[in-house]
C-alpha positions as a printed NumPy array, in Angstrom:
array([[  0.   ,   0.   ,   0.   ],
       [  2.791,   2.445,   0.98 ],
       [  4.655,   1.714,  -2.262],
       [  1.496,   2.328,  -4.274],
       [  0.924,   5.683,  -2.59 ],
       [  4.503,   6.83 ,  -3.215],
       [  4.505,   5.664,  -6.825],
       [  1.198,   7.459,  -7.442],
       [  2.598,  10.622,  -5.899],
       [  5.719,  10.248,  -8.003],
       [  3.727,   9.976, -11.236],
       [  1.597,  12.961, -10.167],
       [  4.671,  15.011,  -9.407],
       [  6.144,  14.157, -12.767],
       [  3.084,  15.682, -14.438],
       [  3.557,  18.986, -12.603],
       [  5.699,  21.871, -13.795],
       [  7.812,  24.334, -11.872],
       [  5.979,  27.31 , -13.384],
       [  2.524,  25.862, -12.811],
       [  3.175,  25.019,  -9.186],
       [  4.788,  28.407,  -8.62 ],
       [  1.632,  30.065,  -9.962],
       [ -0.657,  27.918,  -7.792],
       [  1.418,  28.531,  -4.671],
       [  1.465,  32.278,  -5.327],
       [ -2.325,  32.355,  -5.788],
       [ -2.918,  30.393,  -2.575],
       [ -0.485,  32.642,  -0.707],
       [ -2.258,  35.768,  -1.959],
       [ -5.701,  34.519,  -0.944],
       [ -4.669,  33.38 ,   2.524],
       [ -2.867,  36.687,   3.047],
       [ -6.054,  38.514,   2.105],
       [ -7.9  ,  36.488,   4.744],
       [ -5.117,  37.177,   7.251],
       [ -5.516,  40.93 ,   6.692],
       [ -9.31 ,  41.186,   6.899],
       [ -9.29 ,  43.138,  10.163],
       [ -6.812,  45.971,   9.439],
       [ -8.649,  47.638,   6.526],
       [-11.806,  47.83 ,   8.677],
       [-10.077,  49.361,  11.698],
       [-11.919,  52.674,  11.398],
       [-15.291,  50.896,  11.213],
       [-14.547,  48.794,  14.285],
       [-13.083,  51.771,  16.131],
       [-16.168,  53.92 ,  15.562],
       [-18.763,  51.197,  16.161],
       [-17.115,  49.892,  19.333],
       [-15.722,  53.266,  20.586],
       [-12.143,  51.982,  20.725],
       [ -9.111,  53.96 ,  21.862],
       [ -6.04 ,  54.137,  19.556],
       [ -4.314,  51.492,  21.686],
       [ -7.314,  49.159,  21.516],
       [ -7.509,  49.607,  17.751],
       [ -3.805,  48.886,  17.303],
       [ -4.128,  45.722,  19.427],
       [ -7.068,  44.542,  17.33 ],
       [ -5.078,  45.078,  14.141],
       [ -1.935,  43.41 ,  15.519],
       [ -3.474,  40.271,  17.059],
       [ -3.816,  38.226,  13.816],
       [ -0.149,  38.941,  13.12 ],
       [  0.908,  37.136,  16.303],
       [ -0.395,  33.689,  15.346],
       [  0.507,  34.251,  11.716],
       [  4.065,  34.781,  12.928],
       [  4.622,  32.157,  15.605],
       [  2.523,  29.608,  13.739],
       [  5.058,  29.598,  10.917],
       [  7.489,  27.662,  13.097],
       [  5.438,  24.437,  13.395],
       [  3.94 ,  24.924,   9.922],
       [  7.404,  25.123,   8.362],
       [  8.433,  21.93 ,  10.147],
       [  5.223,  20.172,   9.084],
       [  5.86 ,  21.224,   5.482],
       [  9.242,  19.477,   5.57 ],
       [  7.398,  16.323,   6.626],
       [  4.057,  16.478,   4.767],
       [  4.866,  18.591,   1.713],
       [  3.422,  21.81 ,   0.356],
       [  0.46 ,  20.212,  -1.4  ],
       [ -1.032,  18.811,   1.799],
       [ -0.199,  21.877,   3.875],
       [ -1.598,  24.452,   1.428],
       [ -4.814,  22.453,   1.183],
       [ -5.114,  22.104,   4.961],
       [ -4.436,  25.792,   5.652],
       [ -7.062,  26.944,   3.158],
       [ -9.75 ,  24.791,   4.739],
       [ -8.73 ,  25.487,   8.353],
       [ -8.748,  29.253,   7.708],
       [-12.435,  29.127,   6.819],
       [-13.464,  28.728,  10.478],
       [-11.886,  31.905,  11.961],
       [-12.788,  33.881,   8.823],
       [-16.461,  33.067,   9.374],
       [-16.325,  33.746,  13.115],
       [-14.641,  37.141,  12.646],
       [-17.481,  38.039,  10.297],
       [-20.011,  37.07 ,  12.976],
       [-18.246,  39.033,  15.744],
       [-18.318,  42.627,  14.494],
       [-20.298,  43.865,  17.485],
       [-17.99 ,  42.486,  20.195],
       [-14.421,  43.634,  20.821],
       [-13.466,  40.583,  22.963],
       [-14.8  ,  38.17 ,  20.324],
       [-13.026,  40.054,  17.541],
       [ -9.776,  39.733,  19.492],
       [-10.37 ,  36.014,  20.084],
       [-11.238,  35.039,  16.52 ],
       [ -8.772,  37.534,  15.067],
       [ -6.121,  35.653,  17.026],
       [ -7.081,  32.382,  15.312],
       [ -7.396,  34.134,  11.941],
       [ -3.616,  34.378,  12.146],
       [ -3.398,  30.767,  10.954],
       [ -3.982,  32.04 ,   7.405],
       [ -0.747,  34.028,   7.652],
       [  1.338,  30.892,   8.178],
       [  1.049,  29.957,   4.493],
       [  4.332,  31.718,   3.798],
       [  6.221,  28.951,   5.618],
       [  4.564,  26.407,   3.305],
       [  5.281,  28.151,   0.036],
       [  8.996,  28.905,   0.379],
       [ 10.182,  25.267,   0.724],
       [  7.507,  24.104,  -1.75 ],
       [  8.746,  26.564,  -4.411],
       [ 12.436,  26.081,  -3.57 ],
       [ 12.16 ,  22.342,  -4.221],
       [ 10.869,  22.978,  -7.748],
       [ 13.761,  25.269,  -8.807],
       [ 17.551,  24.924,  -9.086],
       [ 19.678,  27.097,  -6.799],
       [ 20.439,  29.644,  -9.518],
       [ 16.709,  30.331,  -9.979],
       [ 15.557,  30.323,  -6.372],
       [ 15.939,  34.051,  -5.869],
       [ 13.599,  34.629,  -8.803],
       [ 11.183,  31.858,  -7.733],
       [ 10.876,  32.922,  -4.109],
       [ 10.532,  36.521,  -5.261],
       [  7.625,  35.628,  -7.548],
       [  6.015,  33.556,  -4.807],
       [  6.503,  36.42 ,  -2.376],
       [  4.417,  38.587,  -4.692],
       [  1.513,  36.757,  -3.069],
       [  1.947,  39.393,  -0.377],
       [ -0.319,  41.276,  -2.749],
       [ -3.182,  39.611,  -0.911],
       [ -2.784,  42.389,   1.633],
       [ -3.141,  44.954,  -1.162],
       [ -6.309,  43.244,  -2.362],
       [ -7.656,  43.275,   1.168],
       [ -6.821,  46.943,   1.729],
       [ -8.385,  47.899,  -1.593],
       [-11.433,  45.641,  -1.758],
       [-12.438,  44.66 ,   1.779],
       [-13.823,  48.131,   2.77 ],
       [-15.594,  48.405,  -0.587],
       [-17.133,  44.932,  -0.316],
       [-18.26 ,  45.538,   3.266],
       [-19.832,  48.813,   2.202],
       [-21.67 ,  47.081,  -0.67 ],
       [-22.516,  43.659,   0.823],
       [-22.143,  44.022,   4.571],
       [-19.638,  42.53 ,   7.002],
       [-20.964,  38.965,   7.174],
       [-21.538,  38.547,   3.432],
       [-17.98 ,  39.697,   2.714],
       [-16.565,  37.14 ,   5.118],
       [-18.803,  34.415,   3.695],
       [-17.452,  35.2  ,   0.223],
       [-13.913,  34.819,   1.568],
       [-14.87 ,  31.476,   3.119],
       [-16.102,  30.279,  -0.269],
       [-12.918,  31.47 ,  -1.982],
       [-10.77 ,  29.628,   0.577],
       [-12.753,  26.429,   0.021],
       [-12.292,  26.662,  -3.749],
       [ -8.577,  27.365,  -3.381],
       [ -8.125,  24.424,  -1.013],
       [ -9.746,  22.111,  -3.563],
       [ -7.645,  23.554,  -6.395],
       [ -4.399,  23.034,  -4.482],
       [ -5.281,  19.428,  -3.683],
       [ -6.31 ,  18.564,  -7.239],
       [ -3.744,  20.464,  -9.288],
       [ -0.619,  21.185,  -7.212],
       [  2.201,  18.652,  -6.891],
       [  5.313,  18.36 ,  -4.766],
       [  8.562,  18.53 ,  -6.735],
       [  9.77 ,  15.166,  -8.131],
       [ 12.974,  15.365,  -6.075],
       [ 11.222,  16.34 ,  -2.849],
       [ 11.395,  13.763,  -0.065],
       [  9.582,  14.013,   3.279],
       [ 11.796,  14.577,   6.27 ],
       [ 11.612,  11.637,   8.651],
       [ 13.367,  13.386,  11.541],
       [ 11.117,  14.512,  14.431],
       [ 10.081,  18.148,  14.248],
       [ 11.452,  19.351,  17.6  ],
       [ 15.023,  18.129,  17.012],
       [ 14.948,  19.701,  13.543],
       [ 13.839,  23.011,  15.038],
       [ 16.524,  22.747,  17.684],
       [ 19.157,  22.057,  15.015],
       [ 17.905,  24.983,  12.935],
       [ 18.093,  27.279,  15.963],
       [ 21.745,  26.319,  16.375],
       [ 22.54 ,  27.667,  12.926],
       [ 24.007,  31.162,  12.984],
       [ 22.332,  31.774,   9.628],
       [ 18.874,  31.258,  11.129],
       [ 19.339,  34.11 ,  13.588],
       [ 20.972,  36.348,  11.001],
       [ 18.155,  35.864,   8.5  ],
       [ 15.592,  36.333,  11.288],
       [ 17.017,  39.766,  12.095],
       [ 17.04 ,  40.904,   8.479],
       [ 13.562,  39.567,   7.772],
       [ 12.114,  41.07 ,  10.947],
       [ 12.892,  44.457,   9.427],
       [ 12.101,  43.774,   5.757],
       [  8.949,  41.688,   6.021],
       [  8.021,  42.959,   9.479],
       [  8.056,  46.487,   8.117],
       [  5.803,  45.454,   5.257],
       [  3.324,  43.711,   7.57 ],
       [  3.307,  46.609,  10.025],
       [  2.6  ,  49.182,   7.324],
       [ -0.078,  47.176,   5.524],
       [ -1.941,  46.38 ,   8.746],
       [ -1.606,  49.776,  10.447],
       [ -1.405,  52.218,   7.527],
       [ -5.223,  52.449,   7.185],
       [ -5.382,  53.545,  10.822],
       [ -2.43 ,  55.92 ,  10.484],
       [ -3.863,  57.606,   7.405],
       [ -7.307,  58.078,   8.947],
       [ -5.903,  59.512,  12.187],
       [ -2.85 ,  61.52 ,  11.06 ],
       [ -4.14 ,  62.668,   7.655],
       [ -7.935,  62.464,   8.092],
       [ -8.526,  60.225,   5.073],
       [-11.815,  58.339,   4.747],
       [-11.571,  54.569,   5.28 ],
       [-11.938,  53.786,   1.568],
       [ -9.329,  56.437,   0.654],
       [ -6.918,  55.044,   3.249],
       [ -7.579,  51.557,   1.896],
       [ -6.779,  52.655,  -1.653],
       [ -3.478,  54.196,  -0.558],
       [ -2.586,  51.161,   1.548],
       [ -3.302,  48.955,  -1.455],
       [ -0.923,  51.104,  -3.483],
       [  1.759,  50.713,  -0.8  ],
       [  1.327,  46.937,  -0.744],
       [  1.277,  46.702,  -4.539],
       [  4.608,  48.502,  -4.842],
       [  6.173,  46.183,  -2.248],
       [  4.707,  43.134,  -3.973],
       [  6.09 ,  44.146,  -7.372],
       [  9.461,  44.936,  -5.805],
       [  9.819,  41.541,  -4.116],
       [ 10.45 ,  39.417,  -7.243],
       [ 12.621,  42.251,  -8.576],
       [ 14.638,  42.005,  -5.368],
       [ 15.007,  38.255,  -5.856],
       [ 16.048,  38.627,  -9.495],
       [ 18.507,  41.434,  -8.726],
       [ 19.923,  39.276,  -5.931],
       [ 20.627,  36.477,  -8.414],
       [ 22.528,  38.981, -10.564],
       [ 24.229,  41.383,  -8.15 ],
       [ 24.174,  39.464,  -4.878],
       [ 21.541,  39.508,  -2.1  ],
       [ 23.707,  41.407,   0.396],
       [ 23.854,  44.489,  -1.831],
       [ 20.09 ,  44.379,  -2.326],
       [ 19.463,  44.069,   1.41 ],
       [ 21.756,  47.002,   2.141],
       [ 19.969,  49.187,  -0.393],
       [ 16.652,  48.183,   1.181],
       [ 17.613,  49.   ,   4.747],
       [ 19.335,  52.301,   3.954],
       [ 16.365,  53.413,   1.858],
       [ 13.957,  52.542,   4.645],
       [ 16.023,  54.599,   7.09 ],
       [ 16.114,  57.678,   4.843],
       [ 12.396,  57.803,   4.093],
       [ 11.379,  57.032,   7.675],
       [ 13.276,  60.175,   8.67 ],
       [ 11.259,  62.162,   6.113],
       [  7.976,  60.802,   7.489],
       [  8.995,  61.628,  11.055],
       [  8.487,  65.316,  10.204],
       [  4.818,  64.687,   9.301],
       [  5.068,  66.23 ,   5.823],
       [  2.016,  67.061,   3.654],
       [ -0.088,  64.082,   2.654],
       [  0.534,  63.662,  -1.076],
       [  4.078,  64.982,  -1.344],
       [  6.487,  64.265,   0.17 ],
       [  4.597,  61.91 ,   2.533],
       [  2.89 ,  59.917,  -0.221],
       [  6.115,  59.583,  -2.201],
       [  8.007,  58.54 ,   0.945],
       [  5.495,  55.818,   1.743],
       [  5.811,  54.492,  -1.821],
       [  9.621,  54.516,  -1.656],
       [  9.62 ,  52.72 ,   1.711],
       [  7.337,  50.116,   0.137],
       [  9.819,  49.741,  -2.73 ],
       [ 12.729,  49.385,  -0.304],
       [ 10.981,  46.828,   1.906],
       [  9.828,  44.817,  -1.113],
       [ 13.361,  44.619,  -2.476],
       [ 14.564,  43.596,   0.971],
       [ 12.098,  40.731,   1.363],
       [ 13.252,  39.321,  -1.963],
       [ 16.895,  39.804,  -1.048],
       [ 16.681,  38.128,   2.347],
       [ 15.283,  34.868,   1.009],
       [ 17.707,  34.847,  -1.898],
       [ 20.439,  35.082,   0.747],
       [ 18.818,  32.34 ,   2.827],
       [ 18.732,  30.03 ,  -0.207],
       [ 22.505,  30.558,  -0.601],
       [ 23.377,  29.958,   3.038],
       [ 21.035,  27.104,   4.122],
       [ 21.052,  23.558,   2.733],
       [ 17.78 ,  22.557,   0.971],
       [ 16.794,  19.866,   3.493],
       [ 16.598,  22.526,   6.214],
       [ 14.928,  25.289,   4.221],
       [ 11.388,  24.506,   5.442],
       [ 12.273,  24.524,   9.125],
       [ 14.558,  27.568,   8.837],
       [ 11.918,  29.368,   6.762],
       [  9.373,  28.754,   9.508],
       [ 11.655,  30.307,  12.107],
       [ 12.715,  33.218,   9.902],
       [  9.127,  33.778,   8.787],
       [  8.049,  33.875,  12.422],
       [ 10.649,  36.558,  13.096],
       [  9.386,  38.512,  10.101],
       [  5.82 ,  38.31 ,  11.3  ],
       [  6.769,  39.296,  14.842],
       [  8.605,  42.23 ,  13.318],
       [  5.205,  43.327,  12.082],
       [  3.381,  42.621,  15.344],
       [  4.989,  45.161,  17.634],
       [  5.133,  48.36 ,  15.503],
       [  1.326,  48.831,  15.383],
       [  1.245,  48.533,  19.168],
       [  4.066,  51.064,  19.469],
       [  2.448,  53.417,  16.952],
       [ -0.908,  53.23 ,  18.722],
       [  0.689,  53.948,  22.08 ],
       [  2.827,  56.774,  20.691],
       [ -0.15 ,  58.421,  19.012],
       [ -2.317,  58.11 ,  22.104],
       [  0.433,  59.656,  24.253],
       [  1.693,  62.404,  21.919],
       [ -0.941,  62.926,  19.227],
       [  1.663,  62.256,  16.499],
       [  3.674,  59.384,  15.018],
       [  7.066,  61.121,  15.03 ],
       [  8.697,  58.902,  17.662],
       [  7.551,  55.752,  15.854],
       [  9.178,  56.792,  12.564],
       [ 12.387,  57.807,  14.345],
       [ 12.548,  54.348,  15.916],
       [ 12.048,  52.738,  12.49 ],
       [ 14.878,  54.817,  11.025],
       [ 17.213,  53.885,  13.889],
       [ 16.449,  50.162,  13.586],
       [ 16.893,  50.204,   9.801],
       [ 20.261,  51.944,  10.119],
       [ 21.443,  49.476,  12.775],
       [ 20.434,  46.45 ,  10.662],
       [ 22.159,  47.946,   7.607],
       [ 25.394,  48.363,   9.561],
       [ 25.138,  44.789,  10.853],
       [ 24.485,  43.439,   7.352],
       [ 27.52 ,  45.228,   5.918],
       [ 29.759,  43.64 ,   8.547],
       [ 28.252,  40.157,   8.935],
       [ 28.057,  39.186,   5.244],
       [ 31.262,  40.581,   3.766],
       [ 32.129,  37.19 ,   2.259],
       [ 28.606,  35.932,   1.525],
       [ 28.669,  37.077,  -2.107]])
């Protein structure tokens, strides 16, 4: 029976293509990221209906990020064992439950926090896709492949752009029901059409020892630091920018959503460019450009400039910098970590990236409540970006 199963899987894998599975993984990543980011674009609605303080609103927005971050650790390890096909399918179907319950909980802050916490499971899909896509591509193409897959971050742009509009047109529950249906369809599509790479083999080692071994790698901690800034910055902006724009610049919720979608779209387009440029010029140079750019434009935003220019341009350029950085970090990871450990290391690094996006909204909410401005928050971002750039320049001198 076991031999039959493996031979069937082998024949199925042989029918798959690298490009086709990359496209499927990217689509599933985008949809689950949309589900993961259902709360942030509606922050103004929840804040007004439930009379929330800035700190309460920032906590509501940040809570899904927590599980989406920490959950990547076990999900990455499970992907090494079960494969991307099984894990993508499972995550799509599991995410239906908290998506529905968030839609039913719009009138209760405690219930929104509870089910928003579990909605974070949709954000763990990143730790499935990276090893799944890596296995389909040779080392020289992995920067490009992971960059294209990372464009699935555009799910946050879709959410920022469309979720407020859909809620306005259909209502809160109907919008969440539509997302549940989309997740069900995507889960079925991944099971029927996606395939693990022909050369992929399940890891037979227990998960905890593999995590422990991965934590002993210096590269795991180095990549975690870099990704906490690059991807954490992206997550923080896409989840909290609707709130920031409505409070600091008095935009309507739909206007803030449109601008947040633009921010996310720029970062999404920049990610595969960052991966491709890393293949050509080296990932360390791309990461350095990302971090220095983030520092410069955070300083500009700290002065609370006018909304469209230079603030709007600075937000776009930070999105470009962070997008390039997310592509560069995983191109560097693919160079430094052996393929059999990529899933587990990706889970740990992805968790660090997600956690990097968990704390800034809380800081920004607290800073705004205390001072009435976001200046201190942007100064902190600039300082962190500069420190990580200096570390990168010293730690990876020979990595190219």
